N, C-alpha and C positions, 0 to 999 in steps of 0.2 A: 503493499500499499504506499502510496505518495500522499502525504497529508499536506493540503493546501488551503487550510481554513483557520490559519493561525490568529487572524483578526478576531475569530470567535473566541478561541481559547488555545493556550499551549499546554503541553504536557509539563507536569512539575519535574523539575531537574533533580537527579539523585543528590546532589550536593546540597540542594535546598531541603530535601527531606531529612538529610542527615543533620543539618543544623537545626531543624525543627524538633527532631526526636526528643532531646532532654526536656523539652518544655511541654511536651505531650505525656511525659512519664514522670520521671523523679522530680523535676522542677515545675510542677504543675500548677503552683500556687497562683493566688489572686494578687496582682501587683499593688492592690490597695490595703492588703493585709499587713499589719505591723507585727510580723514574726519572721523567722528565718526562711521559711518556704515563700511566703510573700515578698520578702525583700530580694530573694534570688530572682523571682520573676520580675520584680520592678527594675532590677539591674539590666536584665536582658532587654526589657522594653526600652529602657533609656538608651542602651547601646544601639538598638535598632533605629530609634529615632534620630540619633546622631548620624547614622550612616545615611538615612534618607536626607537628612538636613544638608550633610556635605554634598551629596549628589546634586541636590537641588540649588545649593549655594544660598541657603539661608539659615537662620537659628533653629535649633532643635525645638524651641518653644513655638515656632510657626508651623510645625508638623501636626496634623491631626490624623490619627489612625481611623479608618473607617472599614465598612464591610466590603468596599469595592468601589469602582468607578462610579456607579449609579448613586450611590449614597453621597460620595464626594461631590458630585455635580448637584445634588440636591442641596447640600449644605452650603455649597458656594453660592448658587443662585438664590435660593430662599433665604439663607442666613445673612448674606450681605445686603440684599435688597430689603429686608424687613428690619435690619438693624440701622440702616442709613436713613436719616431724616431728610436727605437732599430733596427727594421727590418720588414720584411713582412712575417712572419711565424706564424701560429696559431697551437696550439695543442688542440684536443678536442676528442670526442668518437662518434662513430656511433650511439649511443642511446639516444642522447640529444633530448630535445623538438624541434619541428620545428622552433621555434622562434630563437633558437641558430644555427641550421643547416642552415636555410634560410640567416641569417645574415653572417654567415661564407662563404656561397656560394657567397652572393653579394660581400664580400670583394675580393674573388677569381676572380669573373668575371670582376668587374669593377675596381679593384685597384691593381690586379696583386699579391695578396697574395698567398702563398702556405699554404696548409693544410695538416697536418698529423692527421689521425684518429687512436687512440689507441684502439686495440681490446679488447673486454671483453670476459670473459669466459662464459661457458654455463649457468651461473646463473646471468650473467649481471655485474660481478665485474671487475673492472680495476686492473690489477697487478702493484703496485708501480713501480717495476723495468721496466716494459714496458713503463710506463709513463715517467720515467726518461730517458729511452733510446731515447724517441721521441723529447726530448727538444733540441734545437740547440742554438748556439750563436746569431742567429737573430730572435729566438722566441720573439714575442712581446706580446703574450697573450696565457694562458692556461685556459681552461673553461670546467669544468666537473660538472654535476649536482648532487646535494646531494642526492636526492632520485628520483628514476624514476617514471614518471607518469602512466606508463602501468604496469609494473612488480613489482614495489615498492622496488626494490633492493637499499640499502643504501650504498653510496660509502665512502671509506676511505679518505674523503675530507681533513681533517686535515693533514694527512701524505702526501697527494699529494700537498697541498699548500706549506708544509714546504720544499718538494723537489724543487718546482718551485722557491721559495725563496732564496734557495742556489745558483741559477743562476740569482738572481735578476729579475725574470719574474713575472709580475702581474698574479694573479690568481682569476677567477671569478667562482661563483657557483650559479646555478639556484636552488633555495630552495623553489620553489613555493609549491611542494607537501609536503615538510618536515614541512613547518610552521604549528605551532599548535600541533606538535607531538614530534619535536626533538629540541635540544638545538641549537639555531642559533646564539648565542653569539659570537663576532668576536674574542674574546680571546680563545674560545673553538676550533673555526674552523681555525683561522689564515688566512682568506681569504681577498683579497683586495677589492672585490665587490660581492654583494649578491642581487639576485631578489626575490621579494614576490609578491603575488597577493592577494587582499582583499577577493574575491569572494570564495576562498577556506577556509576562516577563519570565515564566518558569516557576512562579511561586503558585501556590494553591488558590482556588476560588474562595471568596469570603474574606480577602484582606485588600485594602486599599489605602489611599492616603489622599489628604488635601493639604497642600501648602496654602496657607493664608497669612499674609503679611501681618506682623503684630499690631500695626497701627489701624488696621481695618476692624471695625466692630462686627461681629457675627453673632446673629441670634440663633440659638441651637434649634434643631428640628427634632432631636431625640432628647427627652427630659428624664432626669433620674438622679443618679449619684453625683453628678458633676465631674466625672472623669474627663480627661483631655482638656484640662484647664477650663472646664465648664462649657466647652463647645460641642462636645459629643459623649453624652451619658452612656453608661454601660461598661461592664467589666471588659477590658481590653483583651483582644485575640493575641495573647503574646507569642504563641508559637507562629501564628500567621505573620506578625510583625517581624519576627526573627527570620521567617522564610522570605518575606519581601526584601529584607535588607541583604540576605544572601544572594537572592536572584539579581538585586542591583548590582552588587560587586562583581558577579559573575558576567553581567551583561556589559559592563563598562570596560572589561578586559579586552582590548583590541577592538572596540566598537568602531572606531573610524575607518580602520582598514577593512573591516567586515563589511560595513555599509557600502564602501567603494566597490568591492568585489561583487556583493549582492546586486547592487544597482547595475553593474554591467552585465550580470546574467539576465536580470529583469528585462533589460533593453533588448538583448538578444531574443528572449522569449516573446516579448511583444512583436518584434519584427517577424519571427517565425510564425506566430499565430495569424497576423494580418496577411502574411504571404499564403498561408495554407487556407485561409477562410476569407476571400475577398470582400465578401459583404459585411464582415465584422468591423466594428469601430471601437477603439479604445475610448474608455470613459475617464474623465479626470484630466489633470494637466499633464502633457506628455513629458515635461522635464521636472516640475516642481511637485513631486510625489515621493512617497515612501519607497525606500529601496527594494522591499520585498511585498510589493502589492501591484497587481495588474487586473483590471476589470474591464469586461467588454460587453457589447450587446451584439446579438446574432440575429438580425432580422430574418424573418421567415422560419423562425423556430420557436420553441418554448424553453425558456431558461431552465424550468424544472425538469424538463425531458432531457436536455442536454447534461445536467447534473447526474441524472440517473444513468445515461450511457457512460459517462465518465467513471462513475462508481463501479460499473460493470467492468471497467478497464482497470480497476484498482486505484482510481484517482478520487480523493475526497476534497470537494470544494463547496462553495456555497453561491447563493443568488444574491447575497447582500447581508445586511445586518441580521445577525442571530437573534437579536432582541425583537425583530419584526417577522421572524420566520413563521410561516403558516398563516400569515394574515391574508393572503391572496390578493393583496394590493400592490399596485406598482410602487416602486421605491420613491419616497419623497424626496430623496437626494436627486434621482435622475429627473424627476418631474420639475424640480427646481432648475436643472440644467437645461430645461426646455425640451426633452425627449418627449415624443408623443407617448401616451400610455402604452399602446400596443408594442412598441419598441422597447420600452423600459421593462416589460415583462419578460424579455428575452435576455436579461442581464445575467452573467456569471462573474463571480469574483474569485481571484485566486490570490492567496496571501499565505507566506511560508516563513519558517524560521530558518536560522543559519545552517541548520543540517541539510537543507535542500540546496542543491548547487546546480550548475549549468548542465551537466549531463541529464539530471532528473528533469529539469524544465524543458529540455530539447524533446525528451520522450513525451512529456505532457503535451507540447505543441502539436505532435503528431497525432496524440490521442484526441485533442480538441477538434482537429480536422475531420477525424473519422466519427467522432460523436455527432458533430454539426451536420455532416453529410447524411448520417443515419436518421437524425431527427428530421431534417428538411425533406428527405425523400418520403417519410411517413406523413409529414403534414401536408405535402402536396398531393 
């Protein structure tokens, strides 16, 4: 099997499991408990927080551990918007992950916020001038994802954050898909809040983190014992936090060279697929995209049927966001890129980890051609 759905989830790395094991067994304590078992867990949690903070270029106190990217997005969007008295206006894009879009809609429905969606071009890019024009005196938050989970387009987040800061508007980015591939340092991006998820990095599902700059007030969305400096109540997932830190350390080792090699293999794969399937079209930006992501539409087919044919050939991929799988609706991302709904329904996304190289991708390109031919013949 060739697994090409890493944007949905990745396997837990052995080194991560080994790092977690002590905190699932002997050092199982609650980090809020004031005894030796609890204090051992608290030290492990502090060490994990320091690792995440060093990776993001922030203070450990700016890191909030969450249950994953969805909760981190919810805490950033709802928490910052509800805690900031500046106004009730949010600026975002129509291609954000559902965790952001649903949080924004919650604020609109139940708290009277207005929302401005900045259009993207046909490659999924936000024009900074359009973004600037959308900001208002009463804008309380701007949120634009760093890299799209369906089409892989990478946004000019540093430039957008700088524009927002000229108006003293907090800026959040969903960096879940970018983690492990792009530089997430706060100095490079200049953002006020950033969301990540462990299971995209080789850590287990159920752990994530939100970086939120200390001067930014945050209203908690989960109430209780006041853990995480009062920003996210609930007993921390110590083993998960340790696993996240271990995955980060592993991912940063050789990241730059790995990203370059992977991007070269991706470009060859895209060229091969487009040559093998003349009617296919790459979705997303041809250059400003994640190194290990390529998505296509195959007019005249059904995306789901192509996926089934690929799986028969030992290749696992997806039609888009795993969070929207089974909905039967065309991707909101592709519709925002102005694809016709019928064409958007033919989408197939390929995303992979560093274990997949150029030889595997060459074999996949051939299989894609065969699968599309088979489905097109049945459809006709």
